[in-house]
C-alpha positions, -999 to 999 in steps of 0.1 A, spaced: -612 260 37 -615 234 10 -578 225 15 -583 219 53 -614 198 46 -594 176 21 -565 172 45 -589 163 74 -607 138 52 -574 122 41 -562 120 77 -594 104 88 -591 78 61 -555 71 70 -563 67 107 -593 44 99 -572 24 75 -544 19 100 -570 7 126 -584 -18 101 -549 -31 93 -543 -36 130 -574 -58 133 -565 -78 102 -529 -84 114 -539 -100 147 -526 -135 149 -540 -166 164 -526 -169 200 -524 -207 198 -488 -218 194 -478 -242 166 -467 -275 179 -436 -293 165 -422 -328 171 -396 -328 198 -363 -333 179 -346 -348 210 -372 -376 210 -377 -378 173 -344 -367 156 -351 -380 121 -375 -356 104 -390 -363 70 -410 -337 50 -441 -352 37 -466 -325 26 -489 -354 18 -524 -367 25 -533 -385 57 -515 -417 49 -478 -419 41 -455 -449 33 -424 -446 56 -406 -479 49 -400 -480 87 -403 -512 108 -438 -520 119 -445 -507 154 -420 -478 151 -432 -448 171 -436 -417 149 -445 -381 156 -467 -365 129 -472 -328 124 -505 -318 106 -517 -282 105 -505 -266 138 -507 -298 159 -488 -330 165 -498 -366 173 -480 -398 180 -487 -430 160 -472 -464 153 -461 -476 119 -485 -502 106 -476 -537 94 -471 -524 58 -448 -494 68 -475 -468 66 -485 -441 91 -520 -426 92 -530 -393 106 -565 -397 120 -564 -375 151 -560 -338 139 -590 -323 120 -595 -291 101 -613 -262 118 -648 -272 107 -641 -307 120 -652 -324 88 -618 -337 75 -584 -349 88 -555 -327 79 -527 -339 57 -493 -348 71 -468 -319 69 -439 -340 82 -432 -369 104 -402 -377 127 -389 -408 143 -360 -424 161 -348 -422 196 -382 -432 212 -394 -468 210 -426 -465 232 -457 -445 230 -463 -417 256 -484 -426 287 -516 -415 268 -509 -441 241 -504 -438 204 -533 -428 181 
């Protein structure tokens, strides 16, 4: 009898554990956005803060990826881009720039640049 009880307890723990693993493995259903490589073929890894020196011409349209989102900005007069549109989950800080991409598009989308 003891042997059956031990096996039953072990089986119950295994089943409960697999259920917990299933819950922990659930992913966010929101898709990660990426800059469209047909519109912005020149990709530059940044892994930086919210402001990056690009050395691009002022006014150049640039796609920025920060976190799981993208935004479109213009290069400022000093060659910098600033990510001030995508915030962290609590909404208390802007996310750093993962990468930016440029080239092939010389105007902002109809919604404008950030």
